[in-house]
C-alpha positions as CSV (number, residue, x, y, z in Angstrom):
1,M,50.1,-1.4,-7.2
2,L,51.0,-4.5,-9.2
3,I,54.7,-4.9,-10.4
4,V,55.1,-7.5,-13.1
5,G,58.3,-8.9,-14.5
6,L,57.9,-10.5,-18.0
7,G,59.7,-13.7,-18.7
8,N,59.3,-17.4,-19.3
9,P,59.1,-19.9,-16.4
10,G,61.6,-22.7,-16.0
11,Q,65.3,-23.2,-15.4
12,A,66.1,-23.4,-19.1
13,Y,65.0,-19.7,-19.6
14,E,66.4,-18.4,-16.3
15,M,69.2,-16.2,-17.7
16,N,67.7,-15.5,-21.1
17,R,67.6,-11.9,-22.3
18,H,63.8,-12.3,-22.5
19,N,63.7,-13.0,-18.7
20,I,65.2,-9.7,-17.5
21,G,61.9,-8.8,-16.0
22,F,61.9,-11.9,-13.9
23,L,65.4,-11.1,-12.7
24,V,64.3,-7.7,-11.5
25,I,61.4,-9.2,-9.7
26,D,63.8,-11.7,-8.1
27,E,65.8,-8.7,-6.8
28,L,62.8,-7.0,-5.4
29,I,61.7,-10.2,-3.7
30,R,65.2,-10.5,-2.2
31,R,65.0,-6.9,-0.9
32,C,61.6,-7.0,0.7
33,Q,61.2,-10.7,1.7
34,P,57.5,-10.7,0.8
35,V,54.8,-13.2,1.6
36,E,54.0,-15.6,-1.3
37,I,50.3,-15.8,-2.1
38,N,49.0,-19.1,-3.3
39,Q,46.5,-17.9,-5.8
40,T,46.2,-20.6,-8.5
41,S,43.9,-18.6,-10.7
42,C,46.6,-16.0,-11.3
43,E,48.8,-18.3,-13.3
44,G,52.0,-17.0,-11.8
45,H,54.2,-16.6,-8.7
46,L,52.5,-13.8,-6.8
47,Y,54.0,-12.0,-3.7
48,K,52.7,-9.3,-1.4
49,C,55.3,-6.8,-0.3
50,H,54.0,-4.0,1.9
51,S,51.2,-2.3,0.0
52,H,52.1,-3.7,-3.5
53,Y,52.2,-7.0,-5.3
54,L,55.0,-8.6,-7.3
55,L,54.1,-11.0,-10.1
56,K,56.1,-13.5,-12.3
57,P,53.6,-14.9,-14.8
58,T,54.0,-18.7,-15.5
59,T,51.9,-18.5,-18.7
60,Y,55.0,-18.0,-20.8
61,M,55.7,-14.7,-22.4
62,N,53.1,-14.8,-25.2
63,L,50.2,-15.2,-22.7
64,S,51.5,-12.9,-19.9
65,G,48.4,-10.6,-20.1
66,R,46.2,-13.4,-18.9
67,S,48.0,-13.7,-15.6
68,I,48.3,-9.9,-15.2
69,A,44.6,-9.4,-15.8
70,A,43.7,-12.1,-13.4
71,V,45.7,-10.5,-10.5
72,K,44.7,-6.9,-11.5
73,N,41.0,-7.8,-11.5
74,F,41.0,-10.1,-8.4
75,Y,42.7,-7.5,-6.2
76,K,41.1,-4.5,-8.0
77,I,44.5,-2.9,-8.7
78,D,44.5,0.3,-10.7
79,E,48.3,0.9,-11.3
80,V,50.5,-1.6,-13.0
81,I,54.2,-1.5,-13.8
82,V,55.6,-4.0,-16.3
83,I,59.3,-4.7,-16.5
84,H,60.4,-6.1,-19.9
85,D,63.3,-6.6,-22.3
86,D,63.5,-4.2,-25.3
87,L,65.3,-5.0,-28.5
88,D,65.1,-1.4,-29.7
89,L,67.4,-0.2,-26.8
90,L,71.1,-0.9,-26.5
91,F,72.3,-3.5,-23.9
92,G,72.0,-1.9,-20.4
93,A,69.7,0.9,-21.3
94,L,66.9,1.6,-18.8
95,R,63.9,3.7,-20.0
96,F,60.5,4.5,-18.5
97,K,57.2,5.4,-20.1
98,K,53.5,5.3,-19.5
99,G,51.5,3.6,-22.3
100,G,52.7,3.2,-25.9
101,G,52.9,0.5,-28.4
102,H,54.2,-3.0,-28.1
103,G,57.0,-2.8,-30.7
104,G,56.4,-6.4,-31.7
105,H,57.0,-7.7,-28.2
106,N,54.6,-10.6,-27.7
107,G,54.4,-10.2,-23.9
108,L,53.4,-6.6,-24.3
109,K,50.9,-7.5,-27.0
110,S,49.3,-9.9,-24.6
111,T,49.3,-7.4,-21.8
112,D,47.9,-4.6,-24.0
113,A,45.0,-6.9,-25.1
114,A,44.3,-8.0,-21.5
115,I,44.5,-4.7,-19.6
116,S,44.9,-1.9,-22.2
117,R,48.1,0.0,-22.9
118,E,47.8,2.4,-20.0
119,Y,50.4,0.9,-17.7
120,T,54.0,2.0,-16.7
121,R,56.8,0.3,-18.6
122,V,60.3,-0.3,-17.4
123,R,62.1,-0.9,-20.6
124,M,65.4,-2.7,-20.3
125,G,67.6,-2.7,-23.4
126,I,69.0,-6.0,-24.6
127,G,70.3,-4.9,-28.0
128,K,69.3,-6.7,-31.1
129,P,70.8,-9.4,-33.4
130,E,72.5,-8.5,-36.6
131,H,69.7,-10.2,-38.7
132,K,66.0,-9.7,-38.0
133,S,65.5,-13.5,-38.7
134,A,67.5,-14.2,-35.6
135,V,65.3,-12.3,-33.1
136,A,63.6,-15.3,-31.5
137,S,66.8,-17.2,-30.9
138,Y,68.5,-14.0,-29.7
139,V,65.9,-13.1,-27.0
140,L,65.8,-16.8,-25.9
141,S,69.6,-16.9,-25.5
142,D,71.5,-16.2,-22.3
143,F,73.4,-13.0,-21.7
144,N,76.9,-13.4,-23.1
145,A,80.2,-13.4,-21.2
146,Q,80.8,-9.7,-21.9
147,E,77.3,-8.8,-20.6
148,Q,77.2,-10.9,-17.5
149,P,79.5,-8.8,-15.3
150,Y,77.1,-5.8,-15.7
151,L,73.9,-7.6,-14.9
152,K,73.9,-7.3,-11.2
153,E,74.4,-3.5,-11.2
154,W,71.8,-3.0,-14.0
155,I,69.2,-5.2,-12.3
156,S,69.8,-3.4,-9.0
157,R,69.4,0.0,-10.7
158,A,66.1,-1.1,-12.3
159,A,64.9,-2.4,-8.9
160,D,65.8,1.0,-7.3
161,A,63.8,2.7,-10.0
162,V,60.8,0.5,-9.5
163,E,60.9,1.1,-5.8
164,H,60.8,4.9,-6.5
165,L,57.9,4.4,-9.0
166,L,55.8,3.4,-6.0
167,H,56.0,7.0,-4.8
168,E,57.2,9.2,-7.6
169,S,56.1,10.0,-11.2
170,V,57.4,8.3,-14.2
171,E,59.1,11.6,-15.3
172,T,60.9,12.0,-12.0
173,V,62.1,8.4,-11.9
174,A,63.2,8.7,-15.6
175,S,65.3,11.8,-14.8
176,K,67.1,10.0,-12.0
177,Y,67.5,6.4,-13.3
178,A,67.4,6.4,-17.2
179,V,70.5,5.0,-18.8
180,K,71.2,5.0,-22.6
181,K,73.5,2.0,-22.5
182,I,76.2,0.3,-20.5
183,E,79.8,0.7,-21.8
184,I,81.2,-2.8,-22.0
185,E,84.9,-2.8,-21.5
């Protein structure tokens, strides 16, 4: 199985809302201490952990599918899980689904074009800005001071869910780990 976190490479983007997928992959890396695979053709940071792979594409969000397809095809992987931010869900939400549309998310558009839409999605709600014209700056902004205290727990819960997706169905994992939102105090 290939587990992908969507995000943008580089320190400037590290704590951006758009990089929540990278943050979950970092937690999974911390937990299993995988072997890093130096595969330049994959255009990403690739790790082998037990019987699955972890990937952080370095192609930037809009070209994520290129990296995902390269790894999927080279290692002949059938099952893919993509962890990504979702503007349509409230901050802290955690949802799961197989297939579906991209909802305007450029990383998902790229992935759909490269490998089809038949992959499991771990949707992490980041909320949305007040005005639609502010979406790009919103997703590329860091989590705010009110959100930051909740990140560790939210990321940990997502990582737990991903670990269970290795052995359980999307429906079973969703019933155990889905969250509508985090109540910010």
